[in-house]
C-alpha positions, 0 to 999 in steps of 0.5 A: 265394257268387255268381259276382259275389261271387267276381269282386268278391273277385278284383278286390279281392284283386288290387288289394291284392296289387299295392298291397303289392308297390308299397310293397316291394322286389321282391327282398324274400323271401316268408316264406310261400314260402321259395324266392321273392322278391316278384318271383317271386310277382308273376310266378307270379300274373301267369302264372296270371291270364293262363293262367286268362283263356284258358279262359273268354275262348276257350272252351277245352275242354281244358287248354293244352299247354306251347306254348299256355300259353306263348302265353297268358302271353306274354313275360316282363316285366322287373322294371321292368315287372313291376308294371304287367304284373301289374296288366294281367293281373289286370284282363284276368282280371276283365274276361274273367270279368265279360263271359263268358256265364253258360253259357260252356263251357270246361275246369275241374278241380274240381266246380262248378255251372258252368265260369264259377263254377269259374274265378271262385271258383278265381281269387278264392282263388288271388289272396287266398292270394297276397295274404297272401304279398305282405303277408308280404313287405311285413312286414304281415298286411294286411286280414282276409278277410270270413267268407263268402269265408274259409268259401268258401275253406276249403270249396274246399280241403277238399272240392275239393283235399284229396280229389283222388287226387294229394293227398299227405295220407296216414296208415297208420292212419285219422285225423280232423281237424275244422275248426269256424268260430266266425263262420259255419256252417262245419264239416268233417271230413277223414278221412285214410287210406292212400287219398285223404282224404275230407271231409264237412260237418256234425257227427259223432258221434265226436270227431276226433283233432284239432279246429281251432276259430277264426274263418274268416279264421284257419282259412283262413290256417292250412289254406292253410299261411299262418299269421297273423303274431303269436300263434296265433288257432286253438284246437287240441284233440287230436293236434297232430302231425296239424297237422304232417302237414297242413303237410308234405303238404297243400300245393297 
């Protein structure tokens, strides 16, 4: 996806998140984040947006320390002001990414073609995932992601986060999980061992221990541990215990 497409997705998903929150009691529980109420979700995403804005807008070359993070986030809003505060921070992030030069040099933490591409992509998916949390608190599933954005989010998760050394996804004996989309050119194999997982793309000669097949939107929710409301729409072929292992240890 292009940077502009990620920024458009960030804009759209942030508006949908705010709209879901506006029609829901802030004390409503968030089923997909069992320890949170909706107010906690809004504060978390609003803080992430303000933290992320600091890097491209200020050209920061190192991660903010705790004092710098608190300064970037600013004062904690009251519940009465929370929704407006969220919308202001979301709009500021969209503006910062839109106005940043393509060659802006700042800190990032996953491989990417550029720092700007990283921040646009990461915040698009940060916001999209949590939009589903807000919809869950509102009691609805909300609009489906288009296949391109969902494919991109699966790729960021499997080739970006899952393979990091801090990943807790481990197995005493090698195990493989294939992810295959039915509505786009998406195919990944995750190999789980006692070391950090490895992800490859494309087909593999040997069958995997578990194969997950379905529309990109549904695989996106499943792999980000946001199961769709209603009947499962992903086909499981193989050892379903590997999905339990994923859900227990692959949280971001």
